[in-house]
C-alpha positions in Angstrom: 0.0 0.0 0.0 1.2 3.5 -0.9 1.9 5.7 2.1 0.2 8.7 0.5 -3.1 9.3 2.2 -3.0 6.1 4.2 -4.7 7.1 7.5 -7.5 6.4 9.9 -8.1 9.4 12.1 -4.9 10.2 14.0 -3.3 6.9 12.8 -1.3 7.3 9.6 1.4 5.5 7.6 4.6 7.4 7.0 7.7 5.9 5.5 6.3 2.4 6.0 5.6 2.9 9.7 2.2 3.3 11.4 2.2 6.4 13.7 -0.6 7.9 15.8 -0.4 11.6 16.1 1.5 14.4 14.3 5.0 13.1 13.9 6.0 16.0 11.8 5.5 18.6 14.5 8.8 19.9 15.9 9.2 18.7 19.4 6.0 16.7 19.1 4.6 13.6 20.8 3.4 10.6 18.9 3.1 6.9 19.1 4.6 4.3 16.8 3.2 0.8 16.2 6.3 -1.4 16.0 6.7 -5.1 15.8 8.1 -5.3 19.4 5.5 -3.0 20.9 4.0 0.5 21.1 6.7 3.2 21.2 6.0 6.6 22.5 8.1 9.5 21.1 7.9 12.3 23.6 9.1 15.8 24.0 12.3 16.1 26.0 12.7 12.3 26.6 14.1 9.3 24.8 10.7 7.7 24.6 9.1 4.6 26.0 8.5 1.2 24.6 5.5 -0.8 25.8 5.8 -4.5 24.6 2.5 -5.8 23.1 2.5 -8.5 25.8 2.1 -5.9 28.5 -1.0 -4.4 27.0 -4.1 -5.9 28.6 -6.8 -3.5 27.5 -6.6 -1.2 24.5 -9.2 0.5 22.6 -10.3 3.9 23.9 -9.0 7.0 22.1 -9.9 10.4 23.3 -9.3 13.8 21.7 -8.8 17.1 23.5 -8.8 15.8 27.1 -7.8 12.7 29.0 -11.2 12.1 30.5 -13.9 14.0 28.5 -17.5 13.1 28.4 -17.7 10.8 25.4 -14.6 10.8 23.2 -14.2 14.5 22.5 -13.0 17.2 24.8 -13.7 20.9 24.2 -10.3 21.5 22.6 -11.0 18.7 20.0 -14.3 20.4 19.1 -12.4 23.6 18.3 -10.8 21.7 15.5 -13.8 22.3 13.3 -13.2 26.1 13.5 -10.9 27.9 11.1 -7.8 29.8 12.3 -5.3 29.2 15.1 -7.2 26.5 17.0 -7.0 23.8 14.3 -4.4 21.1 14.9 -3.7 22.1 18.5 -4.1 19.9 21.5 -3.6 16.3 22.3 -5.2 13.0 21.9 -4.8 10.0 24.3 -4.7 6.3 23.7 -6.0 4.7 26.8 -4.8 1.3 27.9 -4.3 -1.0 30.9 -0.8 -2.5 31.3 0.3 -5.5 33.3 3.4 -6.3 35.3 3.1 -3.9 37.1 -0.5 -3.1 36.6 -1.2 0.5 35.6 -3.7 2.5 33.6 -1.8 4.6 31.1 -2.9 7.3 28.8 -0.4 7.7 26.0 -0.6 11.3 24.7 -0.1 12.3 21.0 -0.3 15.6 19.2 -3.3 16.2 16.9 -2.7 16.8 13.2 -3.7 20.0 11.6 -6.2 18.1 9.4 -9.7 17.2 10.6 -10.5 13.7 11.6 -13.8 12.5 10.3 -16.1 11.1 13.1 -16.5 7.8 11.2 -12.7 7.3 11.1 -12.4 7.8 14.9 -15.2 5.2 15.6 -13.6 2.7 13.1 -10.2 3.2 14.8 -11.6 2.6 18.3 -13.4 -0.5 17.0 -10.3 -1.8 15.3 -8.2 -1.3 18.4 -10.9 -2.9 20.6 -11.5 -6.0 18.3 -7.8 -6.6 17.9 -7.3 -6.4 21.7 -10.3 -8.6 22.4 -9.0 -11.3 20.0 -5.7 -11.3 21.9 -3.9 -10.0 18.8 -2.6 -6.6 19.9 0.8 -7.6 18.5 -0.7 -7.6 15.0 -0.9 -3.9 15.2 2.9 -3.9 14.9 2.7 -5.7 11.5 2.8 -2.7 9.2 1.7 -4.6 6.1 -1.2 -6.3 7.7 -2.4 -3.1 9.3 -2.1 -1.4 5.9 -4.4 -3.9 4.3 -6.9 -3.6 7.2 -6.9 0.2 7.0 -7.2 0.1 3.2 -10.3 -2.1 3.5 -11.7 0.2 6.2 -11.1 3.3 4.0 -13.7 1.9 1.6 -16.4 1.8 4.4 -18.8 4.5 5.5 -20.9 2.7 8.1 -22.9 4.7 10.7 -24.8 2.0 12.6 -22.9 0.4 15.5 -23.6 -3.1 14.1 -22.3 -2.1 10.7 -19.2 -0.6 12.2 -18.5 -3.8 14.1 -19.1 -5.9 11.0 -16.9 -3.6 8.8 -14.0 -3.9 11.2 -14.4 -7.6 11.6 -14.4 -8.1 7.8 -11.4 -5.7 7.3 -9.4 -7.6 9.9 -10.1 -10.8 8.1 -11.5 -12.3 11.3 
């Protein structure tokens, strides 16, 4: 799959790698889906690698605030306005880790482009189904994830059942 335009909400393919968040922002924070685990690139630090085997629960992605009502905080809603508000703020990938147990919200910078609501719902469903199947490590397989995202890019479901079915079919499950 060509990298150009390959994305699902904040998850995008750049140079053959799947990244969540704006990796092009100087001094930014973003997540990288690697074969060995989820790697957080962070401002002012060398980053953090979370092996896939440590991730117990994965699937909630929030924009604009760590704990908004629903999935969108006030800052994320400003993204629809023109001007200086667009592309500012953070998103968070929520997960529960084991050994030691901890709830972790991995922050990432939002892109200047808008995320379509359908993309965000499909992304959360993809993360949840992959996690529920015990296959979080497959998110680190760039080619398999590319194929799944390509299949999802063709979908425009709005009903919850159709979203679940579309993701299930795209995953090849």
